All heavy atoms as an XYZ file, in Angstrom:
699
protein
N      10.331     28.050      1.694
C       8.980     27.517      1.796
C       8.319     27.295      0.431
O       7.551     26.361      0.292
C       8.134     28.466      2.604
C       7.736     28.167      4.004
C       7.949     26.838      4.502
N       7.004     26.483      5.536
C       6.960     25.314      6.079
N       7.801     24.400      5.730
N       6.102     25.026      6.989
N       8.554     28.134     -0.574
C       7.898     27.892     -1.867
C       8.344     26.589     -2.505
O       7.550     25.927     -3.165
C       8.310     29.079     -2.731
C       8.937     30.066     -1.845
C       9.286     29.405     -0.577
N       9.609     26.215     -2.311
C      10.085     24.951     -2.863
C       9.379     23.776     -2.195
O       9.005     22.807     -2.862
C      11.600     24.828     -2.693
C      12.205     23.529     -3.218
C      12.010     23.438     -4.729
C      13.661     23.443     -2.859
N       9.161     23.877     -0.885
C       8.493     22.798     -0.156
C       7.057     22.630     -0.638
O       6.589     21.505     -0.804
C       8.519     23.095      1.345
C       7.922     22.012      2.168
S       8.946     20.550      2.071
C       8.485     19.745      3.553
N       6.364     23.717     -0.885
C       4.987     23.600     -1.358
C       4.947     23.066     -2.791
O       4.025     22.321     -3.143
C       4.257     24.930     -1.254
O       4.918     25.905     -2.016
N       5.931     23.411     -3.607
C       5.981     22.868     -4.962
C       6.213     21.362     -4.931
O       5.557     20.607     -5.653
C       7.110     23.558     -5.769
O       6.895     24.957     -5.760
C       7.155     23.045     -7.184
N       7.131     20.929     -4.090
C       7.400     19.498     -3.955
C       6.161     18.777     -3.421
O       5.821     17.682     -3.885
C       8.625     19.266     -3.040
C       8.778     17.798     -2.695
C       9.879     19.788     -3.709
N       5.485     19.390     -2.468
C       4.279     18.775     -1.905
C       3.182     18.652     -2.966
O       2.480     17.632     -3.014
C       3.782     19.593     -0.720
N       3.047     19.640     -3.810
C       2.022     19.583     -4.863
C       2.360     18.496     -5.873
O       1.489     17.715     -6.286
C       1.869     20.961     -5.537
C       1.220     21.940     -4.574
C       1.068     20.861     -6.824
C       1.229     23.375     -5.047
N       3.622     18.422     -6.273
C       4.036     17.375     -7.223
C       3.811     15.998     -6.616
O       3.287     15.089     -7.276
C       5.511     17.579     -7.638
C       6.037     16.381     -8.398
C       5.659     18.837     -8.463
N       4.182     15.816     -5.345
C       3.964     14.529     -4.674
C       2.476     14.201     -4.575
O       2.082     13.053     -4.783
C       4.587     14.545     -3.279
S       6.379     14.498     -3.281
N       1.661     15.199     -4.274
C       0.218     14.970     -4.171
C      -0.371     14.544     -5.505
O      -1.202     13.630     -5.563
C      -0.472     16.224     -3.650
N       0.065     15.177     -6.586
C      -0.448     14.821     -7.909
C      -0.031     13.392     -8.272
O      -0.851     12.582     -8.730
C       0.035     15.838     -8.966
C      -0.232     15.336    -10.373
C      -0.621     17.182     -8.742
N       1.236     13.082     -8.063
C       1.718     11.738     -8.407
C       1.067     10.656     -7.548
O       0.693      9.586     -8.053
C       3.243     11.682     -8.274
C       4.030     12.485     -9.310
C       5.511     12.443     -8.999
C       3.754     11.970    -10.709
N       0.917     10.917     -6.256
C       0.279      9.927     -5.385
C      -1.211      9.783     -5.704
O      -1.757      8.683     -5.619
C       0.497     10.299     -3.920
C       1.931     10.109     -3.421
C       2.100     10.745     -2.048
C       2.310      8.645     -3.387
N      -1.852     10.864     -6.091
C      -3.260     10.772     -6.490
C      -3.420      9.967     -7.768
O      -4.328      9.130     -7.883
C      -3.848     12.166     -6.693
O      -3.800     12.898     -5.505
N      -2.540     10.203     -8.720
C      -2.568      9.428     -9.958
C      -2.313      7.950     -9.680
O      -2.998      7.082    -10.235
C      -1.539      9.975    -10.939
C      -1.473      9.303    -12.303
C      -2.796      9.496    -13.041
C      -0.322      9.865    -13.112
N      -1.366      7.671     -8.804
C      -1.099      6.284     -8.412
C      -2.331      5.651     -7.776
O      -2.678      4.507     -8.079
C       0.085      6.233     -7.433
O       1.218      6.811     -8.044
C       0.385      4.814     -7.007
N      -2.981      6.383     -6.892
C      -4.182      5.866     -6.242
C      -5.298      5.574     -7.222
O      -5.965      4.534     -7.137
N      -5.505      6.466     -8.180
C      -6.558      6.241     -9.176
C      -6.258      5.028    -10.055
O      -7.152      4.217    -10.343
C      -6.731      7.485    -10.044
C      -7.396      8.672     -9.372
C      -7.355      9.889    -10.292
C      -8.817      8.332     -8.988
N      -5.007      4.892    -10.473
C      -4.647      3.736    -11.290
C      -4.774      2.430    -10.505
O      -5.197      1.404    -11.050
C      -3.222      3.900    -11.838
C      -3.057      4.985    -12.898
C      -1.586      5.177    -13.240
C      -3.858      4.673    -14.134
N      -4.426      2.476     -9.240
C      -4.575      1.272     -8.409
C      -6.042      0.912     -8.200
O      -6.407     -0.265     -8.230
C      -3.888      1.477     -7.063
S      -2.102      1.452     -7.163
N      -6.873      1.919     -7.979
C      -8.300      1.637     -7.829
C      -8.880      1.042     -9.105
O      -9.726      0.138     -9.060
C      -9.056      2.906     -7.433
C      -8.835      3.376     -6.005
C      -9.534      4.713     -5.777
C      -9.319      2.346     -5.011
N      -8.414      1.534    -10.252
C      -8.847      0.959    -11.522
C      -8.445     -0.511    -11.605
O      -9.234     -1.358    -12.013
C      -8.235      1.756    -12.683
C      -8.547      1.185    -14.024
C      -9.807      1.310    -14.574
C      -7.576      0.493    -14.738
C     -10.106      0.772    -15.818
C      -7.856     -0.048    -15.978
C      -9.125      0.092    -16.521
N      -7.214     -0.846    -11.208
C      -6.750     -2.235    -11.272
C      -7.470     -3.103    -10.243
O      -7.736     -4.272    -10.493
C      -5.238     -2.284    -11.068
C      -4.649     -3.673    -11.061
C      -5.029     -4.525    -12.246
N      -4.666     -3.936    -13.502
C      -5.130     -4.352    -14.678
N      -5.963     -5.374    -14.758
N      -4.778     -3.763    -15.780
N      -7.816     -2.535     -9.099
C      -8.551     -3.308     -8.094
C      -9.926     -3.680     -8.632
O     -10.406     -4.800     -8.452
C      -8.654     -2.519     -6.775
C      -7.277     -2.450     -6.088
C      -9.662     -3.152     -5.835
C      -7.222     -1.501     -4.917
N     -10.572     -2.749     -9.314
C     -11.905     -3.008     -9.854
C     -11.846     -3.930    -11.067
O     -12.628     -4.869    -11.186
C     -12.606     -1.673    -10.210
C     -13.888     -1.922    -10.961
C     -12.868     -0.872     -8.960
N     -10.909     -3.698    -11.978
C     -10.859     -4.424    -13.239
C      -9.936     -5.630    -13.235
O      -9.947     -6.389    -14.198
C     -10.392     -3.480    -14.357
C     -11.306     -2.349    -14.673
C     -12.374     -2.773    -15.573
N     -11.773     -3.431    -16.741
C     -12.287     -3.434    -17.928
N     -13.391     -2.787    -18.139
N     -11.716     -4.074    -18.908
N      -9.118     -5.804    -12.189
C      -8.108     -6.856    -12.192
C      -8.694     -8.222    -12.479
O      -9.658     -8.625    -11.837
N      -8.125     -8.948    -13.439
C      -8.721    -10.231    -13.779
C      -8.488    -11.311    -12.714
O      -9.292    -12.214    -12.591
C      -8.033    -10.609    -15.097
C      -6.781     -9.827    -15.118
C      -7.030     -8.594    -14.319
N      -7.416    -11.206    -11.942
C      -7.147    -12.251    -10.947
C      -7.050    -11.645     -9.557
O      -6.905    -10.431     -9.381
C      -5.820    -12.988    -11.264
O      -4.749    -12.062    -11.118
C      -5.836    -13.573    -12.663
N      -7.099    -12.532     -8.579
C      -6.978    -12.102     -7.192
C      -5.588    -11.522     -6.925
O      -5.442    -10.555     -6.177
C      -7.230    -13.280     -6.263
C      -7.109    -12.931     -4.809
S      -7.313    -14.309     -3.695
C      -5.886    -15.288     -4.053
N      -4.573    -12.079     -7.551
C      -3.217    -11.591     -7.320
C      -3.017    -10.196     -7.916
O      -2.288     -9.379     -7.342
C      -2.197    -12.570     -7.880
C      -2.148    -13.918     -7.140
C      -1.136    -14.840     -7.778
C      -1.832    -13.709     -5.679
N      -3.658     -9.898     -9.045
C      -3.611     -8.536     -9.588
C      -4.230     -7.547     -8.606
O      -3.696     -6.462     -8.373
C      -4.353     -8.448    -10.917
C      -3.627     -9.131    -12.050
O      -2.387     -9.201    -11.989
O      -4.296     -9.604    -12.984
N      -5.342     -7.924     -8.050
C      -6.004     -7.053     -7.071
C      -5.164     -6.899     -5.811
O      -5.118     -5.816     -5.207
C      -7.376     -7.614     -6.734
C      -8.342     -7.485     -7.870
C      -9.724     -7.992     -7.482
N     -10.685     -7.675     -8.513
C     -11.122     -8.539     -9.406
N     -10.686     -9.781     -9.394
N     -11.987     -8.170    -10.328
N      -4.482     -7.965     -5.411
C      -3.630     -7.902     -4.217
C      -2.455     -6.959     -4.429
O      -2.139     -6.133     -3.562
C      -3.116     -9.307     -3.864
O      -4.231    -10.166     -3.656
C      -2.260     -9.275     -2.630
N      -1.801     -7.057     -5.566
C      -0.674     -6.166     -5.861
C      -1.162     -4.724     -5.943
O      -0.509     -3.807     -5.423
C       0.035     -6.604     -7.160
C       1.032     -5.563     -7.610
C       0.702     -7.944     -6.974
N      -2.294     -4.502     -6.565
C      -2.841     -3.141     -6.658
C      -3.183     -2.598     -5.270
O      -2.958     -1.416     -4.992
C      -4.069     -3.126     -7.551
N      -3.694     -3.439     -4.401
C      -4.004     -3.013     -3.042
C      -2.733     -2.661     -2.282
O      -2.693     -1.669     -1.545
C      -4.784     -4.106     -2.301
O      -5.962     -4.416     -3.041
C      -5.170     -3.663     -0.907
N      -1.675     -3.458     -2.457
C      -0.399     -3.153     -1.813
C       0.158     -1.819     -2.287
O       0.647     -1.012     -1.484
C       0.620     -4.251     -2.095
C       0.330     -5.518     -1.327
O      -0.424     -5.456     -0.339
O       0.865     -6.578     -1.714
N       0.092     -1.573     -3.576
C       0.596     -0.305     -4.107
C      -0.281      0.855     -3.627
O       0.225      1.935     -3.310
C       0.674     -0.351     -5.650
C       1.052      0.994     -6.227
C       1.661     -1.414     -6.088
N      -1.581      0.633     -3.543
C      -2.486      1.673     -3.048
C      -2.171      2.026     -1.597
O      -2.115      3.203     -1.231
C      -3.945      1.223     -3.180
C      -4.940      2.259     -2.759
C      -5.199      3.349     -3.576
C      -5.617      2.153     -1.562
C      -6.110      4.325     -3.191
C      -6.525      3.109     -1.171
C      -6.775      4.203     -1.991
N      -1.941      1.012     -0.777
C      -1.590      1.266      0.628
C      -0.242      1.985      0.709
O      -0.073      2.897      1.525
C      -1.593     -0.044      1.439
C      -1.021      0.164      2.823
C      -3.000     -0.599      1.539
N       0.714      1.606     -0.138
C       2.009      2.290     -0.155
C       1.833      3.757     -0.558
O       2.506      4.642     -0.008
C       2.956      1.576     -1.101
N       0.939      4.020     -1.499
C       0.670      5.400     -1.892
C       0.022      6.177     -0.740
O       0.349      7.355     -0.520
C      -0.220      5.443     -3.127
N      -0.859      5.534     -0.007
C      -1.471      6.186      1.163
C      -0.425      6.482      2.231
O      -0.441      7.555      2.853
C      -2.579      5.313      1.741
S      -4.033      5.203      0.694
N       0.484      5.541      2.437
C       1.558      5.757      3.399
C       2.427      6.922      2.949
O       2.828      7.779      3.759
C       2.383      4.462      3.576
C       1.553      3.404      4.299
C       3.682      4.728      4.324
C       2.181      2.034      4.306
N       2.727      6.980      1.658
C       3.501      8.101      1.133
C       2.780      9.426      1.305
O       3.398     10.444      1.634
N       1.479      9.430      1.082
C       0.703     10.667      1.235
C       0.690     11.133      2.688
O       0.834     12.331      2.962
C      -0.723     10.446      0.734
N       0.557     10.199      3.611
C       0.591     10.567      5.031
C       1.979     11.076      5.400
O       2.127     12.034      6.165
C       0.167      9.374      5.903
C      -1.296      9.047      5.668
C       0.392      9.677      7.384
C      -1.746      7.748      6.295
N       3.013     10.465      4.828
C       4.377     10.921      5.083
C       4.632     12.313      4.531
O       5.286     13.138      5.177
N       4.131     12.589      3.340
C       4.281     13.935      2.759
C       3.531     14.956      3.611
O       4.042     16.049      3.877
C       3.786     13.963      1.294
C       3.659     15.381      0.776
C       4.720     13.155      0.422
N       2.344     14.599      4.059
C       1.580     15.502      4.923
C       2.333     15.770      6.225
O       2.382     16.913      6.687
C       0.208     14.900      5.214
C      -0.622     15.784      6.116
O      -0.857     16.960      5.743
O      -1.014     15.316      7.210
N       2.931     14.738      6.789
C       3.696     14.927      8.023
C       4.920     15.807      7.785
O       5.281     16.619      8.639
C       4.119     13.571      8.578
N       5.557     15.676      6.626
C       6.722     16.503      6.325
C       6.332     17.955      6.096
O       7.031     18.876      6.549
C       7.443     15.952      5.097
N       5.223     18.173      5.398
C       4.787     19.548      5.121
C       4.364     20.242      6.408
O       4.705     21.404      6.648
C       3.640     19.552      4.088
C       2.968     20.903      4.006
C       4.167     19.122      2.736
N       3.643     19.543      7.260
C       3.155     20.141      8.501
C       4.155     20.053      9.651
O       3.868     20.525     10.749
C       1.837     19.488      8.918
C       0.743     19.793      7.931
O       0.709     20.861      7.329
N      -0.152     18.844      7.749
N       5.302     19.411      9.388
C       6.354     19.240     10.390
C       5.816     18.629     11.677
O       6.083     19.105     12.785
C       7.041     20.569     10.674
C       7.762     21.146      9.480
C       8.379     22.494      9.746
O       8.224     23.014     10.872
O       8.996     23.032      8.831
N       5.037     17.565     11.532
C       4.494     16.890     12.708
C       4.973     15.442     12.730
O       5.219     14.838     11.682
C       2.969     16.934     12.701
O       2.443     15.864     11.991
N       5.119     14.937     13.930
C       5.535     13.548     14.078
C       4.432     12.687     14.690
O       4.670     11.547     15.055
C       6.803     13.454     14.922
C       6.629     14.068     16.300
O       5.594     14.707     16.536
O       7.540     13.904     17.136
N       3.244     13.219     14.784
C       2.152     12.473     15.407
C       1.593     11.391     14.490
O       0.886     10.501     14.960
C       1.003     13.419     15.804
O       0.584     14.137     14.643
C       1.470     14.408     16.867
N       1.907     11.437     13.210
C       1.376     10.426     12.291
C       2.279      9.210     12.178
O       1.951      8.281     11.447
C       1.144     11.039     10.915
O       2.356     11.531     10.406
N       3.405      9.185     12.876
C       4.307      8.048     12.812
C       3.652      6.744     13.269
O       3.808      5.721     12.597
C       5.576      8.330     13.618
C       6.644      7.251     13.555
C       7.141      7.085     12.130
C       7.782      7.577     14.490
N       2.898      6.717     14.368
C       2.223      5.457     14.731
C       1.226      4.981     13.669
O       1.073      3.780     13.456
C       1.499      5.788     16.043
C       2.213      6.961     16.591
C       2.730      7.724     15.416
N       0.576      5.917     12.994
C      -0.354      5.545     11.927
C       0.407      4.894     10.781
O      -0.027      3.878     10.223
C      -1.131      6.785     11.439
C      -2.004      7.337     12.548
C      -1.960      6.456     10.213
C      -2.598      8.687     12.244
N       1.550      5.457     10.422
C       2.366      4.900      9.350
C       2.853      3.498      9.695
O       2.825      2.591      8.858
C       3.556      5.811      9.061
C       3.233      7.169      8.456
C       4.473      8.030      8.388
C       2.626      6.997      7.089
N       3.296      3.300     10.929
C       3.790      1.988     11.350
C       2.649      0.965     11.345
O       2.807     -0.156     10.847
C       4.450      2.082     12.740
C       4.769      0.705     13.298
C       5.715      2.921     12.668
N       1.505      1.336     11.885
C       0.371      0.408     11.933
C      -0.123      0.065     10.533
O      -0.401     -1.097     10.225
C      -0.757      1.017     12.766
N      -0.208      1.044      9.665
C      -0.661      0.805      8.294
C       0.319     -0.079      7.540
O      -0.080     -0.983      6.793
C      -0.859      2.139      7.582
C      -1.621      2.143      6.271
C      -2.991      1.511      6.444
C      -1.757      3.559      5.759
N       1.600      0.130      7.749
C       2.614     -0.711      7.112
C       2.517     -2.150      7.604
O       2.626     -3.095      6.817
C       4.008     -0.169      7.399
O       4.161      1.119      6.901
N       2.322     -2.333      8.890
C       2.215     -3.676      9.452
C       0.977     -4.398      8.938
O       1.045     -5.578      8.555
C       2.193     -3.608     10.980
C       2.117     -4.929     11.706
C       3.376     -5.754     11.432
C       1.953     -4.718     13.194
N      -0.149     -3.715      8.884
C      -1.377     -4.334      8.391
C      -1.240     -4.704      6.913
O      -1.657     -5.786      6.488
C      -2.584     -3.391      8.625
C      -3.803     -3.856      7.872
C      -2.886     -3.286     10.103
N      -0.628     -3.817      6.132
C      -0.434     -4.106      4.710
C       0.488     -5.306      4.522
O       0.237     -6.171      3.679
C       0.141     -2.887      4.002
N       1.560     -5.379      5.294
C       2.489     -6.498      5.191
C       1.809     -7.810      5.570
O       1.929     -8.816      4.861
C       3.708     -6.257      6.081
C       4.608     -7.446      6.178
C       5.415     -7.801      5.108
C       4.637     -8.222      7.323
C       6.245     -8.911      5.187
C       5.457     -9.325      7.408
C       6.268     -9.673      6.338
N       1.092     -7.816      6.676
C       0.426     -9.047      7.101
C      -0.654     -9.472      6.115
O      -0.835    -10.665      5.858
C      -0.173     -8.858      8.501
C       0.846     -8.734      9.630
C       0.137     -8.447     10.941
C       1.698     -9.970      9.735
N      -1.351     -8.532      5.538
C      -2.350     -8.864      4.529
C      -1.725     -9.468      3.290
O      -2.219    -10.459      2.742
N      -0.619     -8.915      2.854
C       0.070     -9.443      1.671
C       0.600    -10.845      1.920
O       0.481    -11.729      1.065
C       1.237     -8.534      1.287
O       0.766     -7.270      0.971
N       1.184    -11.047      3.077
C       1.739    -12.363      3.402
C       0.632    -13.400      3.509
O       0.769    -14.531      3.013
C       2.576    -12.297      4.690
C       2.923    -13.682      5.204
C       3.833    -11.496      4.450
N      -0.485    -13.041      4.117
C      -1.568    -14.016      4.261
C      -2.188    -14.362      2.908
O      -2.511    -15.528      2.657
C      -2.626    -13.496      5.226
O      -3.227    -12.334      4.714
N      -2.334    -13.403      2.032
C      -2.880    -13.699      0.705
C      -1.886    -14.509     -0.113
O      -2.261    -15.445     -0.824
C      -3.293    -12.400     -0.012
C      -4.527    -11.819      0.666
C      -3.577    -12.647     -1.484
C      -4.970    -10.494      0.135
N      -0.608    -14.190     -0.003
C       0.400    -14.974     -0.721
C       0.433    -16.402     -0.210
O       0.586    -17.353     -0.984
C       1.763    -14.315     -0.573
N       0.273    -16.577      1.070
C       0.247    -17.930      1.651
C      -0.994    -18.691      1.169
O      -0.925    -19.879      0.873
C       0.250    -17.819      3.166
C       0.073    -19.082      3.903
C       1.385    -19.654      4.278
N       1.124    -20.795      5.159
C       1.981    -21.731      5.333
N       3.139    -21.682      4.745
N       1.699    -22.729      6.122
N      -2.103    -18.009      1.085
C      -3.336    -18.625      0.627
C      -3.260    -18.995     -0.851
O      -3.735    -20.046     -1.265
C      -4.513    -17.673      0.881
C      -5.808    -18.118      0.274
C      -6.543    -19.155      0.835
C      -6.302    -17.508     -0.866
C      -7.730    -19.573      0.266
C      -7.490    -17.906     -1.437
C      -8.195    -18.942     -0.863
O      -9.365    -19.343     -1.426
N      -2.638    -18.136     -1.658
C      -2.622    -18.331     -3.103
C      -1.461    -19.193     -3.579
O      -1.398    -19.521     -4.760
C      -2.549    -16.973     -3.801
N      -0.555    -19.555     -2.688
C       0.605    -20.355     -3.092
C       0.147    -21.736     -3.553
O      -0.772    -22.327     -2.983
C       1.580    -20.491     -1.937
N       0.784    -22.271     -4.608
C       0.417    -23.611     -5.061
C       0.773    -24.648     -3.997
O       1.823    -24.574     -3.370
C       1.236    -23.817     -6.325
C       2.335    -22.833     -6.239
C       1.834    -21.691     -5.412
N      -0.105    -25.592     -3.803
C       0.061    -26.596     -2.751
C       0.390    -27.937     -3.407
O      -0.439    -28.845     -3.448
C      -1.224    -26.675     -1.923
C      -1.014    -27.417     -0.618
O       0.147    -27.668     -0.251
O      -2.023    -27.735      0.030
N       1.618    -28.047     -3.920
C       1.998    -29.280     -4.611
C       2.375    -30.389     -3.652
O       2.070    -31.546     -3.891
C       3.176    -29.014     -5.563
O       4.268    -28.472     -4.812
C       2.767    -28.026     -6.646
N       3.042    -30.051     -2.570
C       3.361    -31.063     -1.566
C       2.825    -30.601     -0.226
O       2.802    -29.430      0.076
C       4.872    -31.308     -1.491
C       5.630    -30.069     -1.081
O       5.195    -28.962     -1.446
O       6.653    -30.205     -0.393
N       2.432    -31.526      0.583
C       1.789    -31.199      1.854
C       2.782    -31.184      3.019
O       2.382    -31.165      4.158
C       0.673    -32.196      2.148
C      -0.375    -32.306      1.075
C      -1.219    -31.094      0.940
N      -2.268    -31.113      1.917
C      -3.066    -30.116      2.141
N      -2.926    -28.996      1.480
N      -3.997    -30.183      3.046
N       4.068    -31.239      2.753
C       5.051    -31.241      3.832
C       5.063    -29.901      4.538
O       5.157    -28.849      3.927
C       6.448    -31.543      3.269
C       6.562    -32.927      2.716
C       7.952    -33.158      2.188
C       8.023    -34.529      1.552
N       9.330    -34.769      0.959
N       5.008    -29.968      5.832
C       5.069    -28.742      6.619
C       3.770    -27.967      6.689
O       3.702    -26.965      7.351
N       2.744    -28.452      6.053
C       1.451    -27.763      6.089
C       0.536    -28.434      7.098
O       0.606    -29.633      7.317
C       0.790    -27.796      4.710
C       1.588    -27.180      3.605
C       1.223    -25.727      3.480
N       2.054    -25.083      2.494
C       1.605    -24.394      1.496
N       0.320    -24.264      1.315
N       2.427    -23.791      0.681
N      -0.310    -27.648      7.656
C      -1.281    -28.167      8.613
C      -2.421    -28.812      7.833
O      -2.995    -28.202      6.936
C      -1.820    -27.052      9.513
C      -2.870    -27.575     10.459
C      -0.678    -26.419     10.296
N      -2.732    -30.034      8.164
C      -3.835    -30.727      7.500
C      -5.162    -30.187      8.038
O      -5.325    -29.961      9.224
C      -3.751    -32.237      7.778
C      -2.555    -32.900      7.186
C      -2.580    -32.958      5.671
O      -3.675    -33.029      5.095
O      -1.501    -32.892      5.057
N      -6.083    -30.019      7.150
C      -7.412    -29.513      7.572
C      -8.427    -30.620      7.562
O      -8.437    -31.492      6.805
C      -7.843    -28.395      6.635
C      -6.938    -27.205      6.768
C      -7.425    -26.063      5.886
O      -8.629    -25.977      5.616
O      -6.592    -25.262      5.499
C-alpha cells in the first residue's frame, strides 16, 4: 500500500502541474489552435486524474465518466479542427 500512495502522489503532482500549465496556455495562447491543443491536454490530464483516483480507490464506477469525457473531448477537437481547416477548394463541402 505505501508504494501505491507514493505513485498516486507523484501522479497527482504531475497532473496538477500539467493542468496549471495548460490553463496558462489557454489564457495566454496567441491563437485559437494553441488554446484548442491546451484544452485537449487539460482534458487528458483530467481523464488521467480520474483514472488515478479510480485505481487508488479500486472503484469502477468512474468508467462511464471517463468514456463520456473522452468522447466529448474528441468531438470538440474534431469540430474545431474542421472549423479551422483552410478552405482552399469547395469540393465536398456544404455550401452555406
